[in-house]
Phi, psi and omega in degrees: 000151179282143174263161179299324179298318180293323176304309184295321180296315180298316182293320179296315179296320181299309183290323179297315179299318180298315181295321177296316179297322178298313181298316180294322179295319180297320179292319184296320183271356177051042180236152173281130179294128182239150177301137179243136177257095185275062187239028183220184176237158181269333182300120187295320180295317179292320178301319179295319179300314181294316180299316180293325180288337185251033182289336177254156179299319182299317179289320182297326184264355178283144180295329180224132184219162178248168179252141175296342184263357189289155179249002177208164178301129187209144175232136182244128175241115185260173190299323181303320177292319178300318181296314191266336194234347180258155180301137179301329183266012187282187180218191187295334180289326178289337177278311184292338186297341181285348187272157178300144178069359173270134183222123179213141174270352184074179178281132178277009173252006182111151184304120178081350182260031176177169181279146175224156181240156176225139174257152176238115183057025183093349178287126183283165176305135185102339177264006174218160179275147167237127183234157172231121185054035179084003182256121179287141177221156181163177180296160183266346175277323168207158190278051174271171191225142175257107195297328184255017185261350183231295194240094175294163186301330182295342182260000187256122180269334179193156175229131175241126180253116174268118175267076184153176185294346183080202176271171180293340178279356175275107191262162179145173183275346193215058172281011176314316185243003179131196182214138166246117186248124175253151178223147184284166174294162183284157167269120187278157178281335185243155178292143177186161179227136173235128177244137179228127178234122184239138170231152183196191181302154178062034182058031179285147176208154175208137176235128180230133175230129178238123177246118175260126181283335192071176180288126180262103186301322183293343182244039174060041179064025171303136179216151180192176173221158172234126180242116180246129179228136172226141176208169179197160180198147170289341178089147177291329180272156186296132176051042184237052182292152178217142176222141182212161176219145181219135174234123182230136178218147178217138183224141177235142180224114174284112182283322177208189180295335185239359181238136180225149179235132182230137172234145180221141177211141178221136172235134181225140177225133178232137173225117178208158179267114182200150177277150172284351180234069191287170181106158180234151178282166177298325179293319178296319179297319180294322181286323187246273180185176178289347178267007182292132175220300183232170182228178176251024183255108183290355176273359182239153179294342179279000180303128185300332180292340178273349191231108185205137173251143176223108186240143173224130181225154176222138174223125182211155175206160171231130185235132177238129181218147179175185184273140173251169176299161175065023175084004179278154176234139182245140168223120181235127182236123174250133188220165181218135176231127181235137180219131177220118180231128172242116179251127170244127187208151169285148192287316186223104181273337187291332180264007187261345181217137170082352177237296181199122182258018180288157180299325180296321181290319182297323183260009188296332184287346188272082172260312172049039179278148178220125181273122180236117181053039176084000182247129180279128175236149178201158173246146177246163176304143178300322178231084188297346177273356182266168174283131181266143180213178176205158172253127177246127182241134173223117185225119178218157176228126180241132177236138181207167177215133179239121177245126177236131176234123184234157174212130177266117180264005183091304178272357180177168183237128176268128175242126175229158180192164179219128177242126176238136180208141174228150181216145179228132189226141167240126179226142173204161167227120180249129177279141174215172176266105185296328180296320183273341180126159186289347181267358180262096183293151181239119188268068189249002182279163176297153171299150179278130179281131180261325185227126174251140168251098191070243178251011182257128178285128181254328184219137178246161180286146175262005180280101184293339181294339178284346189281356170258003182254112174293318170201154176212112187215153171237137181219164180205162171216161173220121181228148181226134171227128173244143186209155177202140170215164179231117180273092189269114177273086185299314172222181176297337183260334189247127175234128178239129184232097171273148180208161179215146180221136175250129187239136176218132180218130177241130182231142179228146174231133174231102190234135170296324176200135170259161190289313183205123357293147187282098186201161169287151182215130172223098189209167178206166174213161177224131180233141177229154179200144172248128185241140180245160186206136176215122177233148181226134175231129180231127179272108173290330175204176181299333184245019182212125180226157170235153182212161176211154180213139162245126183209142176255132174240167182212159172233116180289140174307126183274194187294339179300336179296341179258005176266057179221165183291318187237070184297334181294341181260010179303141179240005187289134171257164177302142172294143185235135172244127178250116190252133173236121188220139176226141180201172178216148179230131177228136179220131170230184182302319185257339189234139171226128183223138166216139183221143176213157172236152182213156171220135181229125173261123184248123183231167178060042175300151193246142173188161171283153175290173189297336180263003184057034180274313180221166177258133190223168168269132192242352182169196185225163174215166179224143176228143177203158180179178178231133182226152177190162175209145181218142176222148177230123182256120175276165180283350183265012178096359180265135173235126174258142179218158173211140172217163181186173180204152168240118190236114177254122181223099192237153169290133186292338182268307184280339184064020179259149179299136179293143182299142177078007182253106180298144180283333182212162165223149179219134174229135179220156174169178177225140175237149182222136174207109177205125181064232184273351186254142172207160180172184182202152170233113190241137176239134177223128175240134171256123187288178182301144176214179181232145180274356181218162182280350178268000182058032177269343184235089182281149169239113186291165179301145175227155185212162178221155172235127182239135181241135177224134179229130180236139175227126184250131177220112182063234181277001190242154174217138175251132179237121178243132182227141168235118179260143186053058185306324183272005178054047179283126182245036184297157174293134179240344182200151180215130177243118183278146178260137184290336186267325184201138177295338177296338182260007172300142181245147188232148173234152187227161173301141175292146183288177179306136180211156185229152174222141176234126186233135171251126182243130179233134180238132182232000000 
């Protein structure tokens, strides 16, 4: 664990190094350091979208706004709101949560000091794409996302939320439920330095330094920035400290008047104490508190020393863009995504505190029986009186290339593109005896089945070395998407955009053993799909538009499709969402309004059959709803806003709401910016939802109120924030246990917390 002395030493060294680099940079470029406002993005297309969306004062000052030009429901969150109103230690989920139909409880260890998830219209993480600079990223087993593992809030210049599949040029494996698009901060024209120092609840701290080089004349106007961030916290939850570091850099080089080259690179590292099986039982909460997670008792599975994540990630790209003959324009992006996570954790924390700490209870889950030819066989822990643990490894490398070729014909714009991507993954879980140490393997797993007769295991492996491996697998994919649309400007008021996309994905698994069914596996699948898209935008007036969209989205079968006995007989096709959406956007000097209605037909839902023999399509679902947001800007610097949604997401057979899908979302608040003062008071409610598909386990609505106050004087700004001002500790999640309701685990809203930030610009 880090000591307070080490915290102070690291921060002192960090800031001293930054200031020295700043001084040397200023001398080298022979320029006077000027304040830089790093509140924009460099991408010209995105910049145009934001500028057009913020043409009125009401839209510009609203936390979330729509564009008069959009063809589907969309919300834009730009850098000024991120700067003044979101937690300094936050991530993309804390930014996107302000938009309609977005629902997140945040991290229960404090903003940015743990992972958090967000749903869109009830679609869970993994059912929508998350992109950075147009590049999709996510896990390689399924397209889920680790919110604090790549892009902290200090590196994000804007977020655009598509509540729908987007255009055909929006790439990824899962536009089934929408898109969350992030964009980097701008590269400034002038030299400047920004320093940010944050302190907060739970001994939290964060230091951020941004150095902008400005255009370097001697290097053909090469310009770039370096963003360094370090932070740490004891965590809101017990014995759940976290420390992380991030280095981000972006450089642009104008090769000629019409050609530009851009490179971007980010490295992130996280180390924190957390269980791989989070949540606390009701008994644990009653004995300790809602913040209970880990303990300092090495005789219990909750001991923090047994539970630790260690993550390292890299995201980088190189982009070349410019004019081609005959009026065509090219943009080509080559990218790399690297993820490495090593998790060490005790196996079962729920039975280790507050219920029964006996050895029998701790090891009770380990039956691991397997019937072979009618005879039950099983392995038990080597030392059943010890604490059981495991190491989980996930390591992947993704390489890709996106080529876009466009041409403006005057009456319309043709967009075409090709996306190629390959990924290679190594994953494993090794059982060990946590009491004796992580290097002492525990041979407690079921024997590996070698031969199946139908769904019955006939022969098991005699290789005892496999019995400490819950799974050991290597997997890969190769995917291709080609797309084209035509943005036809029929008149100055009417734009019609038809589009088509062809999708192909091939996935392979080569495993010594998969977890369930417990067998060796060497299998693959290939899925293809053609998706269509049609959007219409009509300007009733310069400041009022209506739009409609028909769009198909898809979710490719993930790696679970190969976790079956007879993968060669799989019949599953990609899940398909067919979206019908209508909306309107109105903007005046004082008022900005957008409202939409939607209906989504969901088909080809995916699951293994009851015997885990093959992967199949199992049914349908339906989603529909109403969404809207309105803001009013006064002349005195005050802007009031409200947004909300009613979201119905039901199983087509039972007609019951899908688990984890909130029925409503509500956002309210006031923002102020005049002279040296700025700030916000924000309210967000996530409506009632259910922890199960039978609606037997309800989770009631929960809400938070967040306050932010900023005061600027000269080169400096002070930012004070209180999150969850009313200290609401409502239930946000429940995971049921198959063996006993006593072992159900619960998560709650993080308690009231504060941050104070000093920002200096030179």
